[in-house]
C-alpha positions in Angstrom: -27.1 46.0 -81.7 -26.1 49.8 -81.7 -22.5 49.2 -80.5 -20.2 46.5 -79.3 -20.6 45.5 -75.7 -17.7 44.5 -73.2 -18.0 42.4 -70.2 -15.8 40.5 -67.7 -16.1 37.0 -66.8 -14.9 35.8 -63.3 -15.6 32.4 -61.9 -14.6 30.2 -58.8 -13.7 33.1 -56.5 -13.7 30.8 -53.4 -13.6 33.8 -51.0 -12.6 32.8 -47.7 -9.7 32.7 -45.1 -7.0 30.1 -45.8 -5.8 30.3 -42.1 -9.3 29.2 -41.1 -10.1 26.9 -44.0 -7.9 23.9 -44.7 -9.9 23.4 -48.0 -8.7 26.7 -49.3 -5.4 26.5 -51.0 -4.7 30.1 -52.0 -5.3 33.7 -50.7 -8.2 34.3 -53.0 -9.0 37.7 -51.4 -5.8 39.0 -52.7 -6.1 37.4 -56.1 -9.5 39.0 -56.3 -8.4 42.5 -55.3 -5.7 42.2 -57.9 -8.1 41.3 -60.7 -10.6 44.0 -59.6 -7.8 46.5 -60.0 -6.9 45.2 -63.4 -10.8 45.2 -64.5 -10.6 48.9 -63.4 -7.9 49.6 -66.1 -9.9 47.9 -69.2 -10.8 50.3 -71.9 -13.4 50.7 -73.0 -15.0 50.3 -69.7 -16.9 47.0 -69.5 -20.7 47.2 -69.3 -20.8 44.4 -66.5 -19.1 41.5 -64.5 -20.4 37.9 -64.5 -19.3 35.9 -61.5 -20.3 32.4 -62.3 -20.6 30.7 -59.0 -18.3 29.2 -56.2 -18.2 32.8 -54.9 -17.4 31.5 -51.6 -15.4 28.5 -50.4 -17.4 27.5 -47.5 -20.7 29.2 -48.2 -20.8 31.1 -44.9 -22.7 34.7 -44.7 -19.5 36.3 -43.6 -17.5 35.3 -46.8 -20.1 36.9 -49.0 -20.0 40.1 -47.0 -16.3 40.1 -47.6 -16.9 39.4 -51.3 -19.3 42.3 -51.5 -16.7 44.9 -50.1 -14.1 43.3 -52.5 -16.6 43.9 -55.4 -17.7 47.4 -54.4 -14.7 48.9 -56.1 -16.1 48.0 -59.6 -18.4 50.6 -60.8 -20.4 48.4 -62.9 -23.2 45.9 -62.5 -22.2 42.4 -61.3 -24.3 39.4 -62.0 -23.8 36.4 -59.6 -24.4 32.7 -59.9 -24.1 30.1 -57.2 -22.0 26.9 -57.4 -21.6 23.8 -55.4 -19.2 25.6 -52.7 -21.9 28.2 -52.3 -25.0 27.9 -50.0 -28.0 29.5 -50.8 -28.8 30.6 -47.3 -25.3 32.1 -46.6 -25.5 34.1 -50.1 -28.9 35.5 -49.5 -28.0 36.7 -46.0 -24.5 37.8 -46.6 -24.8 39.3 -50.0 -28.4 40.4 -50.4 -29.5 40.7 -46.7 -32.4 38.4 -47.5 -34.3 36.5 -44.7 -36.9 34.6 -46.6 -37.0 31.8 -49.1 -33.4 30.9 -48.1 -33.5 27.5 -49.8 -34.6 28.7 -52.9 -32.6 28.5 -56.4 -31.2 31.8 -57.3 -32.5 32.4 -60.6 -32.7 35.6 -62.1 -32.3 37.9 -65.3 -31.5 41.3 -66.4 -30.9 43.5 -69.4 -27.6 45.2 -69.5 -26.7 47.4 -72.6 -29.1 45.4 -74.6 -27.9 42.0 -73.5 -30.3 39.8 -71.7 -28.3 38.0 -69.1 -30.2 35.0 -67.9 -28.6 33.1 -64.7 -29.7 29.7 -63.8 -28.7 28.2 -60.3 -27.2 24.9 -61.3 -25.9 24.0 -57.9 -27.5 20.8 -56.2 -27.0 21.3 -52.2 -24.9 18.8 -50.8 -23.3 17.4 -53.9 -20.9 18.5 -56.6 -22.6 17.9 -59.9 -25.1 20.4 -61.5 -28.9 19.9 -62.0 -31.9 22.0 -63.1 -35.1 21.0 -61.5 -38.7 21.0 -63.1 -39.7 24.4 -61.6 -36.3 26.0 -62.9 -37.0 24.8 -66.5 -40.5 26.4 -66.3 -38.9 29.6 -65.1 -36.2 29.5 -67.8 -38.8 28.9 -70.6 -40.8 31.9 -69.4 -37.7 34.1 -68.9 -36.2 33.3 -72.3 -39.5 34.6 -74.0 -39.3 38.2 -72.4 -36.9 39.7 -74.7 -37.0 37.8 -77.9 -35.2 40.4 -79.8 -32.1 40.6 -77.7 -29.2 38.6 -77.6 -28.9 36.5 -74.6 -26.0 35.3 -72.5 -26.7 32.3 -70.0 -25.0 32.1 -66.9 -24.7 28.6 -65.1 -22.0 27.6 -62.8 -21.8 24.0 -64.2 -21.2 23.8 -67.9 -23.6 21.6 -69.9 -22.6 18.1 -70.7 -21.2 18.2 -74.2 -21.3 14.8 -75.4 -24.0 12.5 -77.0 -24.0 10.1 -73.8 -23.3 10.7 -70.2 -19.7 11.4 -69.4 -18.1 9.0 -66.8 -17.0 12.1 -64.8 -20.4 13.6 -64.5 -19.6 15.6 -61.6 -18.1 18.1 -64.0 -21.3 19.1 -65.5 -25.0 19.7 -65.5 -26.7 16.4 -65.4 -26.7 14.8 -68.8 -30.4 14.5 -69.3 -30.8 18.2 -68.0 -28.1 19.2 -70.4 -30.1 17.8 -73.3 -33.3 19.3 -72.2 -31.4 22.7 -71.8 -30.2 22.3 -75.3 -33.6 21.7 -76.8 -35.0 24.7 -74.8 -32.1 27.1 -76.0 -32.6 26.3 -79.7 -33.8 29.4 -81.8 -33.7 31.7 -78.7 -30.8 34.1 -79.9 -28.3 32.7 -77.3 -25.0 33.9 -77.9 -23.0 32.3 -75.2 -23.0 30.4 -71.9 -20.5 31.3 -69.2 -19.6 28.8 -66.7 -16.9 27.6 -64.3 -16.6 24.7 -62.1 -13.8 22.7 -63.8 -11.0 25.2 -63.1 -9.4 25.5 -66.4 -10.1 27.8 -69.4 -12.1 25.9 -72.2 -14.2 27.2 -74.9 -16.5 24.7 -76.8 -19.2 24.7 -79.4 -22.3 23.1 -78.0 -25.1 22.7 -80.5 -24.0 25.8 -82.1 -23.6 27.8 -78.9 -20.3 28.9 -77.5 -19.6 27.7 -73.9 -16.9 29.7 -72.2 -15.7 28.1 -69.0 -13.0 30.0 -66.9 -10.3 28.7 -64.7 -11.2 30.9 -62.0 -9.4 32.5 -59.1 -8.7 29.8 -56.5 -6.6 27.0 -58.3 -6.2 25.4 -61.7 -6.8 21.8 -62.8 -3.8 20.1 -64.1 -5.5 18.9 -67.4 -2.6 16.8 -68.3 -3.4 14.4 -65.5 -6.3 12.1 -66.0 -5.8 9.6 -63.2 -6.4 12.2 -60.3 -7.8 15.5 -60.0 -4.5 17.6 -59.4 -5.0 21.2 -58.5 -2.0 23.7 -59.2 -1.5 27.4 -58.5 -3.3 29.4 -61.3 -5.9 31.9 -61.9 -7.3 33.9 -64.8 -10.3 36.0 -65.7 -11.8 36.7 -69.2 -13.0 39.7 -71.2 -15.8 39.2 -73.6 -16.9 41.4 -76.5 -20.4 41.1 -78.0 -20.6 42.2 -81.4 -23.3 42.0 -84.1 -21.4 39.1 -85.5 -21.4 37.2 -82.1 -19.1 36.6 -79.0 -15.4 36.8 -78.8 -13.3 36.0 -75.5 -9.9 36.8 -74.3 -8.4 35.0 -71.3 -6.2 37.0 -69.0 -3.9 34.7 -66.9 -2.2 35.8 -63.8 1.5 35.0 -63.4 1.9 31.5 -61.7 4.5 28.9 -61.0 2.0 26.2 -61.3 3.2 24.7 -58.1 1.0 21.7 -56.7 -1.6 22.6 -54.2 -3.6 19.4 -53.6 -4.8 16.1 -55.3 -8.0 14.4 -55.3 -8.9 10.8 -56.0 -11.3 10.6 -58.7 -13.4 8.1 -56.8 -14.2 10.7 -54.1 -15.4 13.0 -56.8 -17.6 10.3 -58.3 -19.0 9.3 -55.0 -20.1 12.8 -54.1 -21.6 13.3 -57.6 -23.4 9.8 -57.8 -26.5 10.9 -55.8 -27.2 13.7 -58.2 -26.8 11.5 -61.3 -29.4 8.8 -59.6 -31.8 11.4 -58.6 -32.7 12.3 -62.2 -32.8 8.7 -63.6 
């Protein structure tokens, strides 16, 4: 690498209107507008922004039009991926103006300032948990070979499953078997990091030697001190990443918050909505 490359990681933007959506618990448009303003103050200017899924709260085309308008204040490329709250049709129509292949996964890649950014659509329409199908793995294998000399960032809304066996809360990750296959595919590919969201708290893990960076996002924060329920509190953050010849570093930027409770979900609900995804791959 000729120089250090800086980027911004956003996730779980959940753009929508809380007055019309009783499953939206904060003013995500105002939050994103403030983050966009803050990103504009970063020096040196970032090379790109990654927005790793749950871009919209309801997946309607209008929310993506709204998102596009908010993000237009940034004078830099934005890499989008899709999450479980997104709909492919809504994204394609509202963000891209696309009218064909509206149910196709949004898998894509780009080279930005010498970084090969590879985005895999881990969303599983209708369910919470993440998955990667056979055609996507074939696409990924071909894409990873396109620029073997360049450092690679992988973007996936769902983080990979970290353990050596399936997690009981498998709705939080890419399906375990798919995660294992992904790990094998990424070996020796010069992958310097994976950027994800979905679980609504900041977390950094080393997964088979690859940093996995998960962001809290811009909607709400998971109270990780509670394990008996999924308790959501007020909170948001974004991250500034720097890629050096030595590797990836990330600094989190939390926004001020009182961590007031916003909602509580029973874990049984999460498991019920994730179970078909798990069963489909077995």
